[in-house]
VEXDRENDREN-495098 format. One line per 8 residues: number of its first residue (from 1); for each residue x, y, z of N, C-alpha, C. Coordinates in nm, 2 decimals. Layout:
N
NUM> X:Y:Z:X:Y:Z:X:Y:Z ~ ... $
***
This chain:
149
1> 0.18:1.00:-1.41:0.07:0.89:-1.31:0.08:0.78:-1.22 ~ 0.10:0.78:-1.08:0.21:0.65:-1.02:0.09:0.56:-1.01 ~ 0.07:0.45:-1.07:-0.02:0.35:-1.04:0.03:0.26:-0.91 ~ -0.03:0.24:-0.81:0.00:0.14:-0.66:-0.15:0.06:-0.66 ~ -0.12:-0.08:-0.66:-0.23:-0.20:-0.63:-0.17:-0.22:-0.49 ~ -0.25:-0.25:-0.45:-0.28:-0.35:-0.29:-0.37:-0.44:-0.33 ~ -0.31:-0.61:-0.30:-0.40:-0.74:-0.33:-0.40:-0.79:-0.19 ~ -0.51:-0.87:-0.23:-0.51:-0.97:-0.09:-0.59:-1.06:-0.14 $
9> -0.58:-1.23:-0.11:-0.62:-1.33:-0.10:-0.71:-1.39:0.04 ~ -0.80:-1.41:0.07:-0.86:-1.52:0.17:-0.93:-1.64:0.12 ~ -0.94:-1.72:0.19:-0.98:-1.85:0.17:-1.05:-1.89:0.38 ~ -1.17:-1.96:0.33:-1.24:-2.00:0.42:-1.22:-2.17:0.45 ~ -1.11:-2.22:0.50:-1.06:-2.34:0.50:-0.99:-2.38:0.38 ~ -0.91:-2.41:0.33:-0.78:-2.41:0.27:-0.78:-2.58:0.17 ~ -0.85:-2.59:0.14:-0.95:-2.54:0.00:-1.07:-2.54:0.11 ~ -1.13:-2.45:0.02:-1.24:-2.40:0.06:-1.30:-2.26:-0.01 $
17> -1.44:-2.17:0.01:-1.47:-2.11:-0.04:-1.38:-1.97:-0.02 ~ -1.33:-1.89:-0.14:-1.18:-1.79:-0.12:-1.28:-1.65:-0.16 ~ -1.19:-1.58:-0.16:-1.22:-1.40:-0.19:-1.07:-1.33:-0.22 ~ -1.12:-1.24:-0.27:-0.97:-1.14:-0.36:-1.03:-1.00:-0.32 ~ -0.89:-0.93:-0.34:-0.94:-0.80:-0.35:-0.81:-0.71:-0.38 ~ -0.86:-0.60:-0.47:-0.75:-0.51:-0.52:-0.80:-0.37:-0.46 ~ -0.72:-0.28:-0.44:-0.73:-0.13:-0.43:-0.62:-0.06:-0.47 ~ -0.68:0.01:-0.62:-0.60:0.06:-0.66:-0.57:0.21:-0.63 $
25> -0.46:0.24:-0.62:-0.41:0.43:-0.55:-0.38:0.50:-0.70 ~ -0.42:0.60:-0.75:-0.36:0.65:-0.86:-0.30:0.79:-0.78 ~ -0.16:0.81:-0.79:-0.07:0.94:-0.71:-0.14:0.97:-0.57 ~ -0.09:0.78:-0.50:-0.14:0.82:-0.35:-0.24:0.83:-0.31 ~ -0.36:0.82:-0.39:-0.50:0.79:-0.32:-0.57:0.71:-0.39 ~ -0.68:0.66:-0.31:-0.75:0.56:-0.35:-0.81:0.59:-0.50 ~ -0.84:0.49:-0.58:-0.93:0.54:-0.72:-0.98:0.47:-0.74 ~ -0.99:0.34:-0.72:-1.07:0.20:-0.70:-1.11:0.10:-0.61 $
33> -1.18:0.03:-0.59:-1.16:-0.09:-0.53:-1.25:-0.20:-0.59 ~ -1.21:-0.33:-0.57:-1.31:-0.43:-0.64:-1.25:-0.57:-0.57 ~ -1.33:-0.65:-0.63:-1.30:-0.80:-0.60:-1.37:-0.91:-0.62 ~ -1.40:-1.05:-0.55:-1.44:-1.15:-0.59:-1.45:-1.25:-0.52 ~ -1.51:-1.38:-0.55:-1.56:-1.48:-0.48:-1.53:-1.62:-0.58 ~ -1.45:-1.72:-0.50:-1.43:-1.85:-0.59:-1.55:-1.94:-0.49 ~ -1.59:-2.03:-0.52:-1.67:-2.13:-0.45:-1.54:-2.22:-0.38 ~ -1.45:-2.29:-0.43:-1.40:-2.38:-0.36:-1.23:-2.39:-0.46 $
41> -1.15:-2.30:-0.38:-1.04:-2.25:-0.42:-0.97:-2.30:-0.29 ~ -0.84:-2.21:-0.28:-0.71:-2.18:-0.21:-0.68:-2.06:-0.15 ~ -0.63:-2.02:-0.06:-0.56:-1.89:0.01:-0.48:-1.90:-0.12 ~ -0.37:-1.92:-0.20:-0.23:-1.92:-0.27:-0.31:-1.86:-0.40 ~ -0.45:-1.91:-0.46:-0.49:-1.91:-0.59:-0.57:-1.75:-0.53 ~ -0.63:-1.77:-0.46:-0.70:-1.62:-0.43:-0.56:-1.54:-0.42 ~ -0.45:-1.52:-0.39:-0.37:-1.39:-0.36:-0.32:-1.37:-0.53 ~ -0.29:-1.49:-0.63:-0.27:-1.49:-0.71:-0.37:-1.43:-0.83 $
49> -0.46:-1.43:-0.80:-0.60:-1.41:-0.89:-0.62:-1.23:-0.83 ~ -0.60:-1.21:-0.73:-0.62:-1.07:-0.73:-0.48:-0.97:-0.76 ~ -0.38:-1.04:-0.75:-0.25:-0.96:-0.88:-0.27:-0.96:-1.01 ~ -0.36:-1.06:-1.03:-0.41:-1.07:-1.19:-0.47:-0.97:-1.23 ~ -0.59:-0.94:-1.10:-0.75:-0.86:-1.16:-0.65:-0.73:-1.13 ~ -0.49:-0.69:-1.05:-0.48:-0.54:-1.07:-0.40:-0.55:-1.22 ~ -0.31:-0.66:-1.24:-0.23:-0.62:-1.34:-0.33:-0.61:-1.49 ~ -0.42:-0.67:-1.50:-0.50:-0.62:-1.64:-0.54:-0.49:-1.62 $
57> -0.54:-0.41:-1.52:-0.57:-0.24:-1.62:-0.41:-0.19:-1.66 ~ -0.28:-0.26:-1.63:-0.19:-0.19:-1.67:-0.16:-0.22:-1.81 ~ -0.12:-0.09:-1.87:-0.09:-0.15:-2.01:0.06:-0.16:-2.00 ~ 0.07:-0.25:-2.14:0.21:-0.30:-2.18:0.34:-0.19:-2.13 ~ 0.44:-0.22:-2.06:0.54:-0.13:-2.05:0.52:-0.02:-1.94 ~ 0.36:-0.05:-1.83:0.34:0.09:-1.76:0.43:0.07:-1.68 ~ 0.45:0.18:-1.56:0.52:0.16:-1.43:0.38:0.13:-1.33 ~ 0.41:0.02:-1.23:0.31:0.01:-1.15:0.42:-0.07:-1.01 $
65> 0.34:-0.01:-0.90:0.38:-0.14:-0.80:0.33:-0.17:-0.73 ~ 0.31:-0.29:-0.68:0.23:-0.44:-0.62:0.24:-0.41:-0.52 ~ 0.17:-0.43:-0.40:0.16:-0.46:-0.28:0.09:-0.58:-0.24 ~ 0.20:-0.71:-0.19:0.12:-0.81:-0.15:0.13:-0.89:-0.02 ~ 0.05:-0.92:0.05:0.11:-1.01:0.18:0.13:-1.16:0.20 ~ 0.14:-1.16:0.02:0.22:-1.33:0.02:0.33:-1.33:-0.04 ~ 0.40:-1.40:0.05:0.57:-1.40:-0.01:0.56:-1.54:-0.13 ~ 0.47:-1.62:-0.15:0.43:-1.70:-0.22:0.44:-1.64:-0.37 $
73> 0.33:-1.54:-0.35:0.32:-1.43:-0.51:0.49:-1.40:-0.50 ~ 0.52:-1.30:-0.42:0.63:-1.22:-0.43:0.77:-1.28:-0.49 ~ 0.77:-1.38:-0.43:0.93:-1.50:-0.43:0.86:-1.58:-0.58 ~ 0.74:-1.60:-0.59:0.72:-1.65:-0.73:0.74:-1.60:-0.82 ~ 0.72:-1.43:-0.86:0.72:-1.38:-0.98:0.87:-1.33:-0.98 ~ 0.90:-1.27:-0.89:1.03:-1.25:-0.90:1.19:-1.30:-0.89 ~ 1.16:-1.48:-0.83:1.26:-1.56:-0.77:1.23:-1.72:-0.85 ~ 1.11:-1.75:-0.84:1.13:-1.89:-0.87:1.09:-1.91:-1.04 $
81> 0.99:-1.80:-1.05:0.94:-1.79:-1.21:1.04:-1.83:-1.32 ~ 1.14:-1.78:-1.36:1.25:-1.81:-1.43:1.25:-1.95:-1.42 ~ 1.28:-2.03:-1.29:1.34:-2.11:-1.35:1.22:-2.24:-1.35 ~ 1.10:-2.23:-1.27:1.00:-2.31:-1.35:0.98:-2.33:-1.46 ~ 1.03:-2.20:-1.57:0.98:-2.23:-1.67:1.09:-2.30:-1.77 ~ 1.21:-2.29:-1.76:1.33:-2.35:-1.78:1.32:-2.49:-1.76 ~ 1.34:-2.54:-1.63:1.23:-2.67:-1.60:1.11:-2.69:-1.64 ~ 1.06:-2.68:-1.76:0.95:-2.71:-1.80:0.81:-2.72:-1.67 $
89> 0.82:-2.61:-1.62:0.69:-2.57:-1.51:0.72:-2.71:-1.39 ~ 0.83:-2.74:-1.37:0.88:-2.80:-1.24:0.92:-2.75:-1.15 ~ 0.90:-2.78:-1.00:0.98:-2.74:-0.91:1.15:-2.80:-0.86 ~ 1.20:-2.73:-0.81:1.35:-2.78:-0.75:1.31:-2.91:-0.69 ~ 1.17:-2.97:-0.65:1.17:-3.08:-0.65:1.12:-3.15:-0.75 ~ 1.12:-3.12:-0.88:1.06:-3.19:-0.98:0.97:-3.23:-0.97 ~ 0.87:-3.17:-0.88:0.74:-3.19:-0.89:0.64:-3.03:-0.96 ~ 0.50:-3.06:-1.08:0.43:-2.99:-1.12:0.43:-2.92:-1.00 $
97> 0.45:-2.75:-1.09:0.42:-2.63:-1.00:0.27:-2.63:-1.01 ~ 0.24:-2.61:-0.87:0.06:-2.59:-0.88:0.04:-2.45:-0.88 ~ -0.06:-2.43:-0.94:-0.17:-2.33:-0.98:-0.09:-2.28:-1.14 ~ -0.03:-2.38:-1.17:0.03:-2.35:-1.35:-0.05:-2.24:-1.38 ~ -0.20:-2.27:-1.43:-0.26:-2.18:-1.51:-0.26:-2.04:-1.45 ~ -0.26:-1.99:-1.32:-0.26:-1.86:-1.30:-0.07:-1.80:-1.27 ~ -0.01:-1.89:-1.27:0.11:-1.86:-1.31:0.18:-1.78:-1.43 ~ 0.07:-1.85:-1.53:0.14:-1.85:-1.64:0.07:-1.70:-1.70 $
105> -0.08:-1.70:-1.66:-0.14:-1.59:-1.66:-0.06:-1.44:-1.63 ~ 0.03:-1.47:-1.48:0.05:-1.39:-1.43:0.21:-1.35:-1.51 ~ 0.21:-1.44:-1.55:0.40:-1.40:-1.65:0.35:-1.33:-1.75 ~ 0.23:-1.37:-1.82:0.19:-1.29:-1.93:0.16:-1.11:-1.91 ~ 0.14:-1.10:-1.77:0.08:-0.97:-1.77:0.18:-0.90:-1.68 ~ 0.27:-0.94:-1.64:0.42:-0.90:-1.55:0.51:-0.88:-1.69 ~ 0.57:-0.76:-1.61:0.66:-0.68:-1.69:0.80:-0.59:-1.60 ~ 0.89:-0.58:-1.67:1.00:-0.51:-1.64:0.97:-0.36:-1.52 $
113> 0.85:-0.32:-1.55:0.81:-0.18:-1.49:0.72:-0.21:-1.38 ~ 0.68:-0.33:-1.32:0.60:-0.37:-1.26:0.71:-0.38:-1.10 ~ 0.69:-0.32:-1.02:0.79:-0.34:-0.89:0.70:-0.41:-0.77 ~ 0.79:-0.51:-0.71:0.71:-0.59:-0.62:0.72:-0.56:-0.50 ~ 0.63:-0.53:-0.40:0.70:-0.53:-0.25:0.57:-0.63:-0.18 ~ 0.67:-0.67:-0.08:0.60:-0.76:0.02:0.56:-0.64:0.10 ~ 0.40:-0.66:0.18:0.36:-0.55:0.30:0.34:-0.72:0.42 ~ 0.38:-0.72:0.48:0.34:-0.80:0.66:0.18:-0.76:0.69 $
121> 0.12:-0.92:0.64:0.01:-0.88:0.66:-0.08:-0.88:0.85 ~ -0.20:-0.78:0.84:-0.27:-0.79:0.97:-0.18:-0.67:1.10 ~ -0.05:-0.61:1.06:0.01:-0.56:1.11:-0.02:-0.41:1.11 ~ -0.13:-0.35:1.04:-0.20:-0.22:1.07:-0.20:-0.11:0.95 ~ -0.12:-0.21:0.85:-0.10:-0.12:0.74:-0.27:-0.07:0.62 ~ -0.28:0.01:0.63:-0.45:0.05:0.64:-0.53:-0.05:0.50 ~ -0.43:-0.01:0.38:-0.49:-0.07:0.26:-0.45:-0.22:0.25 ~ -0.38:-0.32:0.33:-0.31:-0.42:0.33:-0.49:-0.43:0.41 $
129> -0.51:-0.37:0.51:-0.61:-0.45:0.61:-0.78:-0.42:0.55 ~ -0.77:-0.31:0.47:-0.89:-0.31:0.42:-0.89:-0.40:0.26 ~ -0.79:-0.47:0.18:-0.81:-0.52:0.12:-0.84:-0.67:0.19 ~ -0.80:-0.70:0.32:-0.85:-0.81:0.37:-0.97:-0.82:0.42 ~ -1.04:-0.66:0.45:-1.18:-0.73:0.48:-1.23:-0.70:0.36 ~ -1.23:-0.68:0.28:-1.28:-0.67:0.12:-1.28:-0.82:0.07 ~ -1.15:-0.89:0.09:-1.18:-1.04:0.04:-1.27:-1.12:0.14 ~ -1.29:-1.09:0.25:-1.32:-1.17:0.36:-1.52:-1.13:0.35 $
137> -1.54:-1.05:0.29:-1.66:-0.97:0.26:-1.74:-1.06:0.12 ~ -1.62:-1.09:0.05:-1.65:-1.18:-0.05:-1.69:-1.29:-0.01 ~ -1.60:-1.35:0.05:-1.68:-1.49:0.11:-1.80:-1.54:0.15 ~ -1.83:-1.42:0.22:-1.96:-1.42:0.27:-2.09:-1.40:0.21 ~ -2.07:-1.23:0.05:-2.17:-1.26:0.04:-2.19:-1.34:-0.13 ~ -2.05:-1.37:-0.16:-2.04:-1.49:-0.26:-2.08:-1.39:-0.39 ~ -2.06:-1.30:-0.40:-2.05:-1.24:-0.51:-1.94:-1.24:-0.64 ~ -1.94:-1.27:-0.75:-1.86:-1.32:-0.82:-1.74:-1.22:-0.83 $
145> -1.79:-1.08:-0.87:-1.69:-0.98:-0.89:-1.77:-0.86:-0.90 ~ -1.75:-0.76:-0.77:-1.77:-0.64:-0.84:-1.67:-0.53:-0.77 ~ -1.70:-0.36:-0.80:-1.62:-0.30:-0.76:-1.70:-0.24:-0.62 ~ -1.65:-0.22:-0.53:-1.66:-0.17:-0.41:-1.62:-0.02:-0.35 ~ -1.72:0.01:-0.26:-1.68:0.15:-0.24:-1.65:0.15:-0.07 $
***
């Protein structure tokens, strides 16, 4: 079984109300879609939340590909995180890492069999575009969490 996830976060204002979305593809076909809402958040927190919600469904060691249009998420998990941990959760500028709570959770869920891929947002990728629509709809409906069709 091949697991692929498209994830996205959105925010109306930054900070402001936010939404996140995940589309799970199994063997290349849409299997499940879901998302949620947060009242006062940032776009980066919503991007991280979407990825975390996707990874919650992956068993330890199970292979998956995560697509994100957030370089913050992709570079954070693949490049920056090891150094943040070595430096006691400080950035290269010696400032505390923002969103440490979510980065810690993401770190606990991630493993070597997760492939992280960047997809440029708003360029016609159908799953990325749909994730964006779903996330923005959660901002409008203010529903905390649900599966969508």
